[in-house]
C-alpha positions as CSV (number, residue, x, y, z in Angstrom):
1,M,-61.8,27.3,10.4
2,A,-61.2,28.7,13.5
3,H,-61.2,32.3,13.6
4,S,-61.9,32.4,10.1
5,E,-64.3,35.4,10.7
6,E,-61.7,37.4,12.2
7,I,-59.0,37.0,9.5
8,S,-61.6,37.8,6.7
9,F,-63.1,40.9,8.6
10,Y,-59.3,42.3,8.9
11,N,-58.3,41.4,5.4
12,G,-55.9,38.8,6.6
13,A,-56.1,36.3,4.0
14,E,-53.0,37.6,2.2
15,W,-50.9,37.1,5.6
16,E,-52.4,33.8,6.2
17,R,-51.3,32.6,2.7
18,I,-47.8,33.8,3.1
19,N,-47.5,32.0,6.3
20,I,-48.9,28.9,5.0
21,D,-46.8,29.2,1.9
22,R,-43.6,29.8,4.0
23,G,-44.4,26.6,6.0
24,F,-44.8,24.7,3.0
25,D,-41.6,25.8,1.7
26,K,-39.6,25.0,4.8
27,L,-41.4,21.4,4.7
28,F,-40.5,20.9,1.4
29,K,-36.9,22.1,1.4
30,H,-36.5,19.5,4.7
31,I,-38.0,16.4,2.7
32,D,-35.8,17.3,-0.2
33,S,-32.7,17.3,1.8
34,V,-33.7,14.2,3.6
35,I,-34.4,12.3,0.2
36,T,-31.1,13.7,-1.2
37,K,-29.0,12.5,1.8
38,K,-30.7,9.0,1.5
39,F,-30.1,8.8,-1.9
40,W,-26.2,9.4,-1.3
41,M,-26.1,7.1,1.6
42,E,-27.9,4.4,-0.5
43,I,-25.0,4.6,-3.4
44,F,-22.5,4.9,-0.4
45,D,-23.6,1.4,1.0
46,S,-24.0,-0.1,-2.2
47,M,-20.4,0.7,-3.2
48,L,-19.1,-0.3,0.3
49,T,-20.9,-3.7,0.2
50,K,-20.1,-4.7,-3.3
51,Y,-16.5,-3.3,-3.8
52,G,-15.0,-2.3,-0.7
53,A,-15.6,-5.3,1.3
54,V,-13.9,-7.2,-1.8
55,M,-11.1,-5.0,-2.1
56,V,-10.5,-5.4,1.6
57,G,-10.3,-9.2,1.3
58,Y,-8.2,-9.0,-1.6
59,T,-5.7,-6.7,0.1
60,I,-5.4,-9.2,3.0
61,C,-4.9,-11.8,0.6
62,G,-2.3,-10.0,-1.1
63,L,-0.1,-8.9,2.1
64,P,1.9,-12.1,2.4
65,V,3.3,-11.5,-1.2
66,F,3.5,-8.0,-1.2
67,G,3.7,-6.9,2.2
68,P,6.3,-6.4,4.9
69,G,7.0,-9.9,5.3
70,S,6.8,-11.2,1.5
71,V,10.7,-12.1,1.4
72,A,10.3,-14.8,4.3
73,Y,6.9,-15.9,2.9
74,L,8.4,-16.2,-0.5
75,A,11.2,-18.1,0.7
76,K,9.4,-20.3,2.6
77,R,7.0,-21.1,0.0
78,G,9.5,-21.3,-2.9
79,D,7.1,-22.9,-5.4
80,S,4.6,-20.7,-7.3
81,S,1.9,-23.4,-7.4
82,Q,2.2,-23.5,-3.3
83,I,1.7,-19.8,-3.4
84,T,-1.1,-19.7,-5.9
85,K,-2.8,-22.3,-3.9
86,D,-2.5,-20.4,-0.8
87,Y,-4.2,-17.3,-2.5
88,V,-6.9,-19.4,-3.8
89,R,-7.8,-20.8,-0.7
90,N,-7.3,-17.5,1.4
91,S,-8.9,-15.3,-0.9
92,S,-12.2,-17.4,-1.2
93,L,-12.4,-17.5,2.6
94,L,-11.7,-13.8,2.9
95,I,-13.9,-12.6,0.0
96,N,-16.9,-14.4,1.7
97,L,-16.0,-12.8,5.3
98,S,-15.6,-9.6,3.9
99,K,-19.1,-9.8,2.0
100,A,-20.7,-11.2,5.2
101,I,-19.2,-8.1,7.2
102,G,-20.7,-5.9,4.5
103,K,-24.1,-7.3,4.8
104,M,-23.9,-6.6,8.5
105,V,-23.0,-3.1,8.1
106,I,-26.0,-2.4,5.9
107,S,-28.2,-4.4,8.1
108,Y,-29.8,-1.4,9.6
109,K,-32.3,-0.8,6.7
110,E,-33.9,-4.0,7.5
111,I,-34.6,-3.4,11.1
């Protein structure tokens, strides 16, 4: 409302409309980019917590059997039932640990 008489007198309505449209376009593009980045970040966080943490846990569980020290481990255990028992026990612990770490990673959303 300020200076509306001067704008009208000098036929500045078109310039004002262009200026306001330009500002609105910049604001719209910024909001659109923020929403797009937030969308992809949500997908990444979901994938990280659901699948990434579990994959890390299973990788750590598989290291004794498939890793560099596998020959010594397999010779020490010998029986496949003992290896399975170790795997089941360790996998449940490590999977729960990795899920908890994944939840801590995305806890910034709740703050």
